[in-house]
C-alpha positions in Angstrom: -3.2 4.9 7.4 -6.5 4.0 8.0 -9.8 5.8 7.8 -13.3 5.1 9.8 -15.0 3.1 7.0 -12.4 0.4 6.4 -10.5 0.1 9.7 -11.7 -3.4 10.2 -10.9 -4.6 6.7 -8.3 -6.6 5.2 -4.8 -4.8 5.2 -1.3 -6.1 3.9 0.1 -3.8 6.4 3.8 -3.9 8.6 2.4 -5.4 12.0 3.9 -2.9 14.2 3.2 0.1 11.9 -0.4 -1.4 12.0 -0.3 -1.6 15.8 1.0 2.0 15.9 -1.8 3.5 13.9 -4.3 1.7 15.9 -2.9 3.4 19.1 -3.5 6.7 17.5 -6.9 5.6 15.5 -8.8 4.0 18.3 -8.8 7.1 20.6 -9.5 9.3 18.0 -12.7 7.5 17.0 -14.0 6.9 20.1 -14.0 10.4 20.9 -16.0 11.0 17.7 -13.2 12.8 15.6 -11.7 11.9 12.2 -9.0 8.7 12.2 -6.6 11.3 11.5 -5.7 14.9 12.4 -5.0 16.7 9.0 -1.6 17.6 9.6 -0.9 13.8 9.6 -2.2 13.6 6.1 -0.8 16.9 4.8 2.2 15.7 2.6 0.0 13.9 -0.5 2.0 14.7 -3.7 -1.4 15.7 -5.4 -2.2 18.6 -2.7 1.3 20.3 -4.1 0.7 19.5 -7.6 -2.9 21.3 -7.3 -1.8 24.1 -5.5 0.8 24.5 -8.3 -1.6 24.3 -10.9 -4.1 26.7 -9.2 -1.1 29.3 -9.2 -0.4 28.6 -12.8 -4.4 29.5 -13.4 -4.6 26.0 -14.9 -8.1 24.1 -14.1 -6.9 20.3 -14.4 -9.2 17.6 -12.8 -7.3 15.1 -10.8 -8.0 11.8 -12.1 -8.3 12.6 -15.7 -6.0 11.6 -18.6 -5.1 15.4 -18.8 -4.1 15.3 -14.8 -2.0 12.0 -15.3 -0.1 13.2 -18.3 0.7 16.5 -16.1 2.4 14.3 -13.3 3.5 12.1 -15.6 5.9 15.5 -17.5 6.4 16.8 -14.1 8.3 13.8 -12.5 10.3 12.8 -15.7 14.2 13.4 -16.3 15.9 12.4 -19.2 13.5 10.1 -19.9 12.6 8.3 -16.4 9.5 9.2 -14.7 10.2 8.8 -11.0 6.7 8.5 -9.6 6.6 8.8 -5.6 4.6 6.0 -3.4 4.3 6.9 0.0 2.7 6.1 3.3 -0.1 3.9 4.0 -2.0 3.0 0.6 -5.5 2.4 -0.1 -7.7 2.4 -3.5 -8.3 6.1 -3.4 -5.3 7.2 -1.5 -4.4 9.2 1.9 -1.0 10.1 2.3 -0.3 9.1 -1.4 -2.0 8.3 -4.6 -4.2 5.5 -4.6 -3.6 2.1 -6.4 -6.1 3.4 -9.2 -4.6 7.0 -9.5 -1.0 5.1 -9.4 -2.2 2.6 -11.9 -3.2 5.4 -14.3 -0.3 7.4 -13.9 1.8 4.0 -15.1 -0.5 3.5 -18.1 0.3 7.1 -19.2 4.0 7.1 -18.5 4.0 3.8 -20.5 2.3 5.4 -23.7 3.9 8.7 -23.4 7.3 8.6 -25.9 9.3 11.2 -24.0 9.0 8.4 -20.7 12.0 5.5 -21.7 11.9 4.0 -17.8 9.7 4.1 -14.9 11.1 4.3 -11.0 8.7 4.0 -8.5 10.1 5.5 -5.5 8.6 3.4 -2.4 8.7 4.2 1.2 5.6 2.6 2.7 4.6 0.1 5.3 1.7 -1.4 3.1 -2.2 -0.7 3.1 -5.4 -2.2 2.4 -6.0 -5.6 0.1 -8.9 -3.6 -1.6 -7.1 -2.5 -5.0 -3.9 -3.4 -4.5 -4.0 -5.8 -7.7 -5.0 -3.2 -9.8 -1.6 -1.8 -8.9 0.5 -4.7 -8.9 -0.9 -5.7 -12.6 -0.4 -2.1 -14.0 3.0 -2.6 -12.9 3.6 -5.8 -14.7 1.7 -4.6 -17.8 3.9 -1.6 -18.5 6.2 -2.5 -21.5 9.0 -0.1 -21.0 11.7 -1.0 -17.7 10.2 -0.6 -14.3 12.6 -0.4 -11.5 11.4 -0.1 -7.6 13.8 1.8 -5.3 12.7 2.1 -1.5 13.7 2.8 1.9 11.0 0.6 3.3 9.0 -1.7 1.5 6.6 -3.6 3.2 3.5 -5.9 2.8 0.8 -4.2 0.4 3.8 -1.9 -1.2 5.7 -5.6 -1.9 2.8 -6.8 -3.4 3.0 -3.8 -6.0 6.9 -4.0 -5.7 7.3 -8.0 -6.4 6.3 -6.8 -10.5 8.8 -4.4 -11.4 11.9 -5.2 -13.4 14.4 -5.2 -10.6 13.9 -3.8 -6.8 16.7 -1.6 -5.6 17.1 -0.9 -1.6 18.9 1.9 0.1 21.7 0.4 2.2 20.7 1.2 5.8 20.6 -1.0 8.9 17.1 -0.9 9.9 14.5 -3.6 8.4 13.3 -2.2 5.0 11.4 -5.2 3.2 8.9 -8.0 3.4 5.9 -8.7 5.8 4.4 -10.4 3.2 1.7 -11.1 5.2 -2.1 -10.1 5.6 -4.3 -9.1 8.9 -7.2 -7.5 10.1 -7.5 -5.3 13.3 -10.7 -6.1 15.5 -11.1 -4.8 19.0 -13.7 -6.2 21.1 -15.0 -3.9 23.1 -18.0 -6.1 24.9 -15.8 -6.7 28.5 -15.1 -3.1 28.7 -18.6 -1.7 28.3 -19.7 -4.0 30.9 -17.2 -3.2 33.5 -18.4 0.5 32.6 -21.9 -0.6 33.0 -22.9 0.4 29.3 -25.2 -2.5 27.9 -25.4 -1.9 24.2 -27.8 -3.9 22.2 -27.7 -4.4 18.7 -31.5 -4.7 17.1 -31.8 -6.1 13.5 -34.7 -6.8 11.0 -36.2 -9.9 11.2 -34.3 -11.3 8.4 -31.3 -9.3 8.6 -29.5 -11.6 11.2 -26.2 -11.6 10.0 -26.2 -7.9 9.6 -23.3 -6.1 11.0 -21.9 -9.2 12.8 -18.3 -7.8 13.1 -19.2 -5.0 15.2 -16.9 -4.5 18.3 -19.5 -3.8 20.5 -20.6 -8.0 20.6 -18.0 -10.9 20.8 -17.1 -12.0 17.4 -19.4 -15.4 16.3 -17.4 -18.3 15.7 -18.6 -18.5 12.2 -18.0 -15.1 11.5 -14.4 -15.5 12.9 -14.1 -19.0 10.5 -15.5 -16.9 7.6 -12.4 -14.1 8.4 -10.1 -16.6 8.8 -10.9 -18.1 5.4 -10.6 -14.8 3.6 -7.4 -13.8 5.3 -5.9 -17.1 4.4 -7.4 -16.8 0.5 -5.8 -13.0 0.4 -2.5 -14.5 1.9 -2.3 -17.4 -1.0 -3.0 -14.8 -3.6 -0.1 -12.4 -2.2 2.4 -15.2 -2.3 1.2 -16.0 -5.6 1.8 -12.5 -6.9 5.1 -12.6 -5.1 6.2 -15.5 -6.9 5.3 -14.8 -10.1 7.0 -11.5 -10.0 10.3 -13.2 -8.3 10.6 -16.3 -10.4 13.7 -17.6 -10.6 15.3 -14.9 -8.3 13.7 -16.2 -4.7 16.2 -18.9 -3.1 14.1 -19.8 -0.2 10.3 -19.5 1.1 11.3 -18.3 4.6 9.7 -14.6 3.5 6.2 -16.8 3.6 5.9 -16.0 7.7 5.8 -12.3 6.6 9.1 -11.6 8.6 11.1 -8.3 7.6 14.2 -8.1 6.2 17.4 -5.9 6.2 18.9 -4.8 3.4 21.5 -8.0 2.8 19.0 -10.8 3.8 16.3 -9.2 1.3 19.2 -9.5 -1.4 20.3 -13.1 0.0 16.6 -14.7 -0.1 15.7 -12.8 -3.6 13.0 -10.3 -2.3 15.5 -8.0 -3.8 18.2 -7.0 -6.4 20.5 -4.6 -5.3 21.6 -2.3 -2.8 22.1 1.4 -4.2 21.3 5.5 -4.0 17.9 6.5 -6.0 20.4 7.8 -8.6 21.9 4.7 -8.7 18.7 3.1 -9.5 17.2 5.9 -12.2 20.5 5.2 -14.0 19.8 1.5 -14.1 16.4 2.5 -15.1 17.7 4.4 -18.1 20.3 1.7 -19.0 17.3 -1.1 -18.7 15.5 1.3 -21.5 18.7 1.4 -23.9 
């Protein structure tokens, strides 16, 4: 999901999900509320772990190596560490751990003798561009086998998943993999304000001519629009490059470049995924690769 600070930032996010979330966020922001009600982000796994630590009388600061070690131990069974990657992804986390925390968990798992392999259990429509390379590079850097199992892996989530050894998809009829694209949500409210009889004037310092040009209350200048388009195109080029690198020798076509979502069979057909199966089968496969 998206917060008020970077709602207009670059996102690798499945388009229909982005539009649904914007439908929730926009009226709340206009009403002066937080973009999401607390109940919508209550499922963060870190909250459960922190509550467990408090119950046990331990004091471990989130984000520290000791915290990562505790989490890795808690999520490891028979040598396979299964790390959940849930909801919309950001650098510091909202629905799940953020890119940096997930990268920290992977680094600790890679160095821990009790861990023989890692499974990333992904259920995510994607997320912010900021920080996604950190996690993608962390996945690729792990020396132990990393297997992805997913029921839904779109956009930035696939950016990350593409760097794993194998990608397993739950057998289902819904679209599950893809949306390899970049977008930005921008709402020009200038006409709506005019119709409402409101004239909003933004006053800038004499030398601050480019201050906050993308503000929603003024029409978007052509030069700003061109800059944004350039950034989006560069981000997309980088995204596609990571997918090609991570899935080298496995992709059978470039049709995924349009950011289309694919069902299980088509995802496997064009090389975006390797196998269909259950989470248990993916865990067994990770253990097999480790052996």
